[in-house]
C-alpha positions as CSV (number, residue, x, y, z in Angstrom):
1,X,7.8,-75.6,68.0
2,X,5.7,-78.1,69.8
3,X,7.2,-81.5,70.5
4,X,3.9,-83.0,69.7
5,X,4.0,-81.8,66.1
6,X,5.8,-83.9,63.6
7,X,7.7,-82.7,60.5
8,X,6.7,-83.7,57.0
9,X,9.6,-85.1,54.9
10,X,9.6,-86.3,51.4
11,X,11.6,-89.3,50.2
12,X,14.2,-86.9,48.8
13,X,14.5,-85.3,52.3
14,X,15.1,-88.6,54.0
15,X,17.7,-89.6,51.4
16,X,19.6,-86.3,51.8
17,X,19.7,-86.5,55.6
18,X,20.6,-90.2,55.5
19,X,23.6,-89.4,53.3
20,X,24.7,-86.6,55.7
21,X,24.6,-89.1,58.6
22,X,26.7,-91.6,56.7
23,X,29.2,-89.0,55.7
24,X,29.6,-88.0,59.4
25,X,30.5,-91.5,60.3
26,X,33.3,-91.8,57.8
27,X,34.7,-88.4,58.7
28,X,34.8,-89.3,62.4
29,X,36.7,-92.5,61.9
30,X,39.3,-90.8,59.7
31,X,39.6,-87.9,62.1
32,X,40.4,-90.2,65.1
33,X,43.0,-92.2,63.1
34,X,44.7,-89.0,61.9
35,X,44.8,-87.6,65.4
36,X,46.4,-90.6,67.1
37,X,48.5,-92.2,64.3
38,X,47.5,-95.6,65.6
39,X,44.3,-97.4,66.2
40,X,42.8,-96.3,69.5
41,X,39.6,-96.9,71.5
42,X,37.4,-94.3,73.2
43,X,36.5,-94.7,76.8
44,X,34.0,-92.5,78.7
45,X,34.7,-91.8,82.4
46,X,31.7,-93.2,84.2
47,X,32.8,-92.6,87.8
48,X,31.3,-89.3,89.1
49,X,34.5,-88.7,91.1
50,X,36.6,-89.1,88.0
51,X,39.6,-91.5,87.6
52,X,43.3,-91.3,88.2
53,X,46.0,-91.8,85.6
54,X,48.9,-93.8,87.1
55,X,52.5,-94.0,86.1
56,X,52.2,-97.8,86.0
57,X,49.2,-100.2,85.8
58,X,49.2,-100.4,89.6
59,X,47.1,-98.3,92.1
60,X,50.2,-98.0,94.4
61,X,52.2,-96.2,91.7
62,X,52.4,-92.4,91.5
63,X,49.3,-90.6,90.2
64,X,50.2,-88.3,87.3
65,X,46.9,-86.5,86.7
66,X,43.1,-86.9,86.9
67,X,40.3,-87.2,84.3
68,X,36.9,-86.0,85.2
69,X,33.4,-87.5,84.9
70,X,32.1,-87.7,81.3
71,X,35.6,-87.1,79.9
72,X,36.5,-89.2,76.9
73,X,39.9,-90.9,77.0
74,X,41.8,-92.3,74.1
75,X,43.4,-95.7,75.1
76,X,45.9,-97.5,73.0
77,X,46.7,-100.8,74.7
78,X,45.1,-103.3,77.1
79,X,47.4,-104.7,79.7
80,X,47.0,-107.0,82.7
81,X,47.9,-105.2,86.0
82,X,50.5,-107.3,87.9
83,X,48.7,-106.5,91.1
84,X,45.2,-106.9,89.7
85,X,42.7,-106.2,91.2
86,X,41.9,-109.9,91.0
87,X,38.2,-109.5,89.8
88,X,39.2,-107.3,87.0
89,X,43.0,-106.9,86.3
90,X,42.5,-105.0,83.0
91,X,44.2,-101.6,82.6
92,X,44.6,-99.3,79.6
93,X,47.6,-97.4,78.4
94,X,46.6,-93.8,77.7
95,X,48.4,-90.5,77.3
96,X,51.3,-90.4,79.7
97,X,50.3,-93.4,81.9
98,X,47.7,-96.1,82.7
99,X,44.1,-96.0,83.8
100,X,42.0,-98.8,85.5
101,X,39.4,-100.1,83.1
102,X,36.6,-100.7,85.6
103,X,35.3,-97.1,85.9
104,X,35.4,-96.6,82.1
105,X,32.9,-97.4,79.4
106,X,33.8,-98.0,75.8
107,X,32.0,-95.6,73.4
108,X,32.0,-94.8,69.7
109,X,30.8,-92.2,67.2
110,X,28.4,-94.1,65.0
111,X,26.3,-91.5,63.2
112,X,23.0,-92.7,61.8
113,X,20.8,-92.0,58.8
114,X,17.4,-90.4,59.3
115,X,14.6,-92.9,59.6
116,X,11.0,-92.5,60.6
117,X,9.7,-94.7,63.5
118,X,7.4,-97.4,62.2
119,X,4.8,-96.9,65.0
120,X,3.2,-93.8,66.4
121,X,3.3,-95.5,69.8
122,X,7.1,-95.5,69.6
123,X,10.1,-97.5,68.2
124,X,13.0,-98.3,70.5
125,X,16.3,-96.8,69.6
126,X,19.8,-96.9,71.1
127,X,22.2,-94.0,71.4
128,X,25.3,-94.4,69.2
129,X,27.5,-91.6,70.3
130,X,29.3,-91.2,73.7
131,X,26.4,-89.0,74.9
132,X,23.8,-86.6,73.5
133,X,22.2,-83.7,75.2
134,X,18.4,-83.9,75.0
135,X,16.4,-80.7,74.5
136,X,13.1,-79.8,76.0
137,X,10.7,-77.2,74.5
138,X,9.2,-75.2,77.4
139,X,7.7,-71.7,78.0
140,X,11.0,-70.0,77.2
141,X,11.7,-72.1,74.1
142,X,14.3,-74.8,73.8
143,X,16.2,-75.7,77.0
144,X,18.8,-78.4,77.6
145,X,17.8,-81.4,79.7
146,X,19.1,-84.9,80.4
147,X,22.1,-86.6,78.9
148,X,21.5,-89.8,77.0
149,X,24.5,-92.2,77.0
150,X,26.0,-94.6,74.5
151,X,23.9,-97.8,74.3
152,X,21.1,-96.5,76.5
153,X,17.7,-97.1,74.9
154,X,14.8,-94.7,74.4
155,X,11.4,-94.6,72.7
156,X,11.3,-92.5,69.5
157,X,7.8,-91.3,68.7
158,X,8.3,-89.0,65.8
159,X,10.5,-86.7,63.7
160,X,10.3,-83.0,64.5
161,X,12.0,-79.7,63.7
162,X,14.8,-79.3,66.3
163,X,16.4,-76.1,67.7
164,X,18.7,-75.9,64.7
165,X,15.6,-76.2,62.3
166,X,17.0,-79.6,61.3
167,X,15.1,-82.9,61.8
168,X,15.4,-84.3,65.3
169,X,13.9,-87.4,66.9
170,X,11.2,-86.9,69.5
171,X,11.9,-89.0,72.5
172,X,9.2,-89.9,75.1
173,X,10.4,-90.7,78.6
174,X,9.2,-94.0,80.0
175,X,8.6,-92.7,83.5
176,X,6.9,-89.4,83.2
177,X,6.2,-89.4,79.4
178,X,8.2,-86.2,79.2
179,X,8.9,-85.4,75.5
180,X,12.4,-84.3,74.6
181,X,14.4,-84.2,71.3
182,X,17.8,-85.3,70.1
183,X,19.6,-85.1,66.8
184,X,18.6,-88.0,64.6
185,X,22.2,-88.9,63.8
186,X,22.8,-89.8,67.4
187,X,20.4,-92.8,67.6
188,X,19.8,-96.0,65.8
189,X,16.2,-97.2,65.5
190,X,16.1,-100.9,66.6
191,X,14.6,-103.3,64.1
192,X,11.8,-105.5,65.4
193,X,13.9,-108.6,64.6
194,X,16.2,-107.7,67.5
195,X,13.4,-108.5,69.9
196,X,12.9,-112.1,68.6
197,X,13.1,-114.6,71.5
198,X,16.2,-116.8,71.9
199,X,15.5,-120.5,72.2
200,X,11.7,-120.2,72.1
201,X,11.4,-123.9,71.6
202,X,12.7,-124.6,75.1
203,X,9.8,-125.0,77.5
204,X,9.4,-122.2,80.0
205,X,10.0,-124.4,83.0
206,X,13.4,-125.6,81.7
207,X,14.9,-122.1,81.6
208,X,16.4,-120.7,84.8
209,X,19.0,-118.2,85.9
210,X,21.4,-118.7,88.8
211,X,23.2,-115.7,90.3
212,X,26.1,-116.2,92.7
213,X,26.8,-113.2,95.0
214,X,30.2,-114.5,96.2
215,X,31.4,-115.2,92.6
216,X,29.5,-112.2,91.1
217,X,28.5,-114.6,88.3
218,X,25.3,-115.2,86.3
219,X,24.5,-118.5,84.6
220,X,21.6,-119.3,82.4
221,X,20.4,-122.9,82.2
222,X,18.3,-124.9,79.8
223,X,17.6,-128.0,81.8
224,X,21.0,-129.0,83.2
225,X,23.0,-127.3,80.5
226,X,24.7,-123.9,81.0
227,X,23.9,-121.9,77.8
228,X,25.2,-118.5,79.0
229,X,27.6,-117.3,81.6
230,X,29.0,-113.9,82.5
231,X,30.4,-111.8,85.3
232,X,28.0,-109.3,86.9
233,X,27.9,-106.6,89.6
234,X,25.3,-107.0,92.4
235,X,25.1,-104.9,95.5
236,X,23.1,-104.2,98.6
237,X,20.2,-105.0,99.1
238,X,20.4,-107.9,96.5
239,X,19.2,-110.7,98.7
240,X,19.4,-114.5,98.6
241,X,16.2,-116.1,97.4
242,X,14.2,-117.6,94.6
243,X,12.5,-115.0,92.4
244,X,10.8,-114.9,89.0
245,X,10.9,-112.2,86.3
246,X,7.6,-110.2,86.6
247,X,8.1,-107.1,84.4
248,X,10.4,-106.5,81.4
249,X,11.1,-103.0,80.1
250,X,13.5,-102.4,77.2
251,X,14.0,-98.8,78.4
252,X,13.8,-97.7,82.1
253,X,14.1,-94.3,83.7
254,X,15.8,-95.0,87.0
255,X,16.5,-92.6,89.9
256,X,14.9,-89.2,90.4
257,X,12.0,-88.1,88.2
258,X,13.1,-84.5,87.9
259,X,13.7,-82.2,84.9
260,X,17.3,-81.1,85.1
261,X,20.4,-80.6,83.0
262,X,22.6,-81.4,86.1
263,X,24.7,-84.4,85.1
264,X,25.4,-85.3,88.7
265,X,21.7,-85.7,89.6
266,X,20.8,-89.2,90.6
267,X,19.2,-90.1,87.3
268,X,19.9,-92.9,84.8
269,X,17.9,-92.4,81.6
270,X,17.1,-95.2,79.3
271,X,18.6,-98.1,81.3
272,X,18.5,-100.8,78.7
273,X,17.0,-104.3,78.6
274,X,15.6,-104.4,82.2
275,X,14.0,-107.5,83.7
276,X,12.5,-106.8,87.2
277,X,12.3,-109.8,89.5
278,X,11.6,-108.1,92.8
279,X,8.9,-105.4,92.6
280,X,8.7,-104.0,96.1
281,X,12.1,-102.3,96.1
282,X,12.7,-102.7,92.4
283,X,15.5,-105.2,91.7
284,X,16.3,-106.2,88.1
285,X,18.8,-107.4,85.7
286,X,19.8,-104.6,83.3
287,X,22.4,-103.2,81.0
288,X,24.9,-100.8,82.5
289,X,26.5,-97.8,80.7
290,X,28.4,-96.2,83.6
291,X,31.0,-98.9,84.5
292,X,32.5,-102.2,83.3
293,X,33.8,-103.3,86.8
294,X,31.9,-106.7,86.6
295,X,33.1,-109.2,89.2
296,X,32.6,-106.9,92.2
297,X,29.5,-105.4,93.8
298,X,28.8,-102.0,92.2
299,X,25.0,-101.7,92.2
300,X,22.3,-100.4,94.5
301,X,20.6,-103.9,94.5
302,X,20.1,-104.7,90.8
303,X,22.2,-107.1,88.8
304,X,24.4,-105.1,86.4
305,X,25.4,-106.6,83.0
306,X,26.9,-105.2,79.8
307,X,24.1,-103.9,77.5
308,X,24.8,-106.8,75.1
309,X,24.5,-109.4,77.8
310,X,21.4,-107.8,79.3
311,X,19.8,-107.8,75.9
312,X,20.5,-111.6,75.6
313,X,18.8,-112.1,79.0
314,X,15.9,-110.0,77.9
315,X,15.3,-112.0,74.7
316,X,16.0,-115.4,76.3
317,X,13.7,-115.1,79.3
318,X,9.9,-115.2,79.9
319,X,7.6,-113.4,79.7
320,X,8.3,-112.8,76.0
321,X,8.0,-109.1,75.1
322,X,7.1,-107.8,71.7
323,X,8.9,-104.9,70.0
324,X,6.1,-102.5,70.7
325,X,5.7,-103.2,74.4
326,X,7.0,-100.6,76.7
327,X,6.4,-103.0,79.6
328,X,5.6,-106.7,79.6
329,X,4.1,-108.2,82.7
330,X,3.7,-111.9,83.6
331,X,5.1,-114.7,85.7
332,X,8.4,-115.5,84.0
333,X,11.8,-117.2,84.2
334,X,13.1,-118.2,87.7
335,X,16.1,-116.3,89.1
336,X,17.8,-118.0,92.0
337,X,20.2,-115.7,93.9
338,X,22.4,-117.4,96.3
339,X,25.3,-116.7,98.7
């Protein structure tokens, strides 16, 4: 089955698969509640070395056991560790002990109804399950490829028949234009309204962003007024200087451009809401779906934010990008990075 060939669905077919997706959502929520007996949250282990479960919310307390990369942990309570760390003192109570929050990433199971993309050139979508394994149709038939993670974003260019003969979304990679497929229920097509600019009435020259490396803090200004502030994670070689946003991409393939199913390969697929301000080595603000350890350097030079905060920056800054633009170029909002 070629990934370039779309399936044909009637209105009745779309309604049937939409109801199936909605039913899966309800079942998942009841299942989690029945299994735990109390309200819990799901956390994905984003650290490739895994995480330790401690007896107390303290890294000096005994280690009870380990959880591995991509494991999903049920956590039941958020606590403040008496010994921090100071930049992020949040710990979670989990089965048998406590785990530090910074190397975890909250995920959900939010199954979606089937919907056709509104443009043949692609409609952006975000993954709404902890992760989904993409499939590639090659010479030997269907083969597993990259993992796409919760809140990562990808361009959907059609509906096709997947390996289970059910409708799947065709995904086109931004970097190499490789075509893969994922189950439709695992992705939410993003409405064009979510690209609408924030504060478009404010003149371009009155918007600016300040990033403090010592404080690991980003502030957005309209004139002299701070309108947005959040903790971030920078890292070497983020350098002091005055930059401007030059290219915005709502989905970016970062790392190695290889076809592989190895989850430990240096690849981040569908990095969301990316605003490049240094083009020679490629530095950008972007959403992060592999840690929440904001307040301490964690990146390879970019400015890590939560996907929600990165989306705000994407919509607020210049150049203004339309919903159908895979990349928007122009001389945009000033970013001042200082030490």
